[in-house]
C-alpha positions in Angstrom: 61.7 -18.5 93.5 63.9 -15.5 92.7 64.7 -15.1 96.2 66.4 -18.5 96.3 68.8 -17.4 93.6 72.3 -16.8 94.8 76.0 -16.7 93.7 78.0 -19.7 94.4 81.2 -17.6 95.0 83.3 -20.8 95.3 82.3 -21.8 91.7 82.5 -18.2 90.7 86.2 -17.9 91.6 86.9 -21.1 89.7 85.3 -20.0 86.6 87.2 -16.7 86.6 90.2 -18.3 87.4 90.0 -20.1 84.1 88.2 -17.5 82.1 90.2 -14.4 82.9 93.8 -16.1 82.2 92.3 -17.4 78.8 91.0 -14.1 77.7 94.4 -12.4 78.7 95.9 -14.9 76.9 94.1 -13.9 73.6 94.7 -10.3 74.2 98.3 -11.0 74.6 98.5 -12.7 71.1 96.2 -9.7 69.8 98.7 -7.2 71.2 101.9 -9.0 69.7 100.3 -9.2 66.4 99.6 -5.3 66.2 103.2 -4.9 66.9 104.2 -7.3 64.4 101.7 -5.8 61.7 103.1 -2.1 62.5 106.5 -3.3 61.3 105.4 -5.3 58.4 103.7 -1.9 57.3 107.1 -0.2 57.2 107.9 -2.5 54.2 105.1 -0.9 52.0 101.8 -1.9 50.4 102.9 -5.0 48.9 104.4 -6.4 52.1 100.9 -5.6 53.8 99.0 -7.4 50.9 101.4 -10.4 51.0 101.4 -11.0 54.6 97.5 -10.3 54.7 97.0 -13.2 52.1 99.2 -15.5 54.2 97.4 -14.8 57.3 93.9 -15.7 55.7 95.7 -19.1 54.6 97.1 -19.8 57.9 93.5 -18.7 59.6 91.8 -21.5 57.3 94.5 -24.2 57.8 94.4 -23.8 61.6 90.5 -24.4 61.7 90.9 -28.0 62.4 93.6 -27.4 65.1 91.1 -24.9 66.9 88.6 -27.5 66.8 91.0 -30.1 68.2 92.0 -27.8 71.1 88.5 -26.9 72.1 87.8 -30.8 72.2 91.0 -31.4 74.3 90.2 -28.8 76.8 86.5 -30.5 77.3 87.9 -34.1 77.3 90.8 -33.3 79.7 88.3 -31.5 82.1 85.5 -34.0 82.0 88.0 -36.9 82.6 90.0 -35.3 85.5 86.7 -34.3 87.1 85.6 -38.1 86.9 88.8 -39.2 88.3 89.8 -40.8 85.0 93.4 -39.8 85.3 95.0 -42.4 83.0 92.3 -41.7 80.3 93.0 -38.2 80.6 96.6 -38.7 80.1 96.0 -41.0 77.0 93.4 -38.4 75.6 95.9 -35.6 76.0 98.7 -37.6 74.2 96.3 -38.4 71.5 95.0 -35.0 70.9 98.6 -33.4 70.8 99.9 -36.0 68.3 96.7 -35.7 66.2 96.8 -31.8 66.4 100.6 -31.5 65.5 100.5 -34.2 62.8 97.6 -32.4 60.9 99.2 -29.2 61.3 102.5 -30.3 59.8 100.6 -32.3 57.1 99.2 -28.8 56.0 102.5 -27.1 56.4 104.4 -29.5 53.9 101.5 -29.4 51.5 101.5 -25.6 51.4 105.1 -25.4 51.0 104.6 -26.7 47.6 101.4 -25.1 46.5 101.7 -21.7 48.2 102.4 -19.8 45.0 98.8 -21.1 43.8 97.1 -20.4 47.1 98.5 -16.9 47.7 97.2 -16.0 44.0 93.9 -16.9 45.0 93.9 -13.4 47.0 96.1 -11.5 45.0 97.7 -11.8 41.5 100.5 -9.2 41.9 103.8 -11.0 41.6 105.3 -9.0 44.1 102.4 -9.6 46.6 102.5 -13.3 45.8 106.4 -13.3 46.5 106.1 -12.0 49.7 103.3 -14.2 50.5 105.3 -17.3 49.5 108.3 -16.1 51.4 106.2 -16.0 54.4 104.6 -19.2 54.3 107.8 -21.1 53.3 109.6 -19.6 56.3 107.1 -20.8 58.6 105.2 -23.7 57.3 107.5 -26.2 58.4 107.2 -25.0 62.0 103.1 -25.3 62.2 103.8 -28.5 64.3 105.1 -26.0 67.0 102.2 -23.8 67.2 99.9 -26.6 67.0 101.7 -28.3 69.9 101.7 -25.3 72.0 98.2 -24.5 71.3 97.4 -28.3 72.2 99.3 -28.2 75.7 97.7 -24.9 76.4 94.3 -26.6 76.0 95.4 -29.6 78.1 96.5 -27.2 80.8 93.2 -25.2 80.8 91.4 -28.5 80.8 93.3 -29.4 84.1 92.5 -26.1 85.6 95.9 -24.5 85.3 94.9 -21.5 82.9 97.6 -19.4 84.2 100.4 -21.4 83.1 99.9 -21.0 79.4 98.9 -17.4 79.9 102.4 -16.6 81.4 104.1 -18.9 78.7 102.6 -16.8 75.9 103.3 -13.7 77.5 107.0 -14.4 78.0 107.2 -16.1 74.4 104.8 -14.9 72.1 104.5 -11.1 73.3 107.8 -10.1 75.0 110.3 -12.2 73.3 108.6 -11.7 70.0 108.5 -7.8 70.2 111.9 -7.7 71.5 113.3 -9.9 68.9 111.5 -7.8 66.2 112.6 -4.4 67.8 116.3 -5.2 67.7 116.6 -8.0 64.9 115.0 -5.7 62.3 117.4 -2.8 62.9 120.4 -5.2 62.3 118.7 -6.9 59.4 116.3 -4.8 57.5 114.5 -7.3 55.4 110.9 -8.5 55.8 112.3 -12.1 56.3 113.5 -11.1 59.7 110.1 -10.5 60.9 108.9 -13.9 59.3 111.4 -15.6 61.5 110.1 -14.3 64.7 106.9 -16.8 64.5 109.2 -19.9 64.4 111.3 -18.5 66.9 108.8 -17.8 69.5 106.5 -20.9 68.8 110.0 -23.1 69.4 110.7 -21.3 72.7 107.0 -21.9 73.9 107.1 -25.3 72.9 110.0 -26.1 75.1 108.6 -24.3 78.0 105.3 -26.4 77.4 106.9 -29.6 76.8 108.8 -29.4 80.3 105.9 -28.4 82.1 103.7 -31.3 80.3 106.3 -33.9 81.3 107.4 -32.5 85.0 104.3 -30.8 86.4 101.5 -33.1 88.2 98.9 -31.5 86.2 96.7 -34.7 86.4 95.9 -34.1 89.9 95.1 -30.5 90.2 91.4 -31.0 90.9 92.1 -33.7 93.7 94.3 -31.3 95.6 91.8 -28.4 95.3 89.1 -30.8 96.7 91.3 -31.8 99.2 92.3 -28.2 100.3 88.4 -27.0 100.3 87.5 -30.2 102.2 90.3 -29.1 105.0 88.8 -25.6 105.0 85.3 -27.0 105.5 86.6 -28.8 108.7 
């Protein structure tokens, strides 16, 4: 029985082609956040604590969005594999609209209640002020973050994992780090760092929107099957 076990190298290439770019994408975000955090640290312990409190709130708020994006990837992959192209398109639109709407709803709510939410983690007025400043700078742009993650999930489900990887490398890593490096020197206040997030979220949204509308991502698997069939002949 064990002798029959063999690697399906064609399937292995497909899995690696999806998994490796997704792993790199997550690493890119982490690397960029390290650079951002190192700049935040230069503003002192209150800034570190305030931004840390904000990060906890944002992470909790985006749990539903993370669940949506995981569902979108699975839904798109299953339906495109079953040749249900129109159903995949409808599901992508529904998932993107739901994710962005929920994210923006949370953003609007947090704008008004953020002082109370930040105080859950720290009662120091200076820390609360910084956490509130970051949240009110970024919360109205949560829809952009959700949109970027949702379209990224669609592309992964359609077998185009490299596209979101390169987009986030360009926008969330290179653009964000470049902006912070130069902008903080010109405007040495912590709000300059906070503005990096809406700026880079927005830039990635433009790229994702153009690609989502213009690229023929729906027929990716069909073209691969046709290419494999041609090779087999």
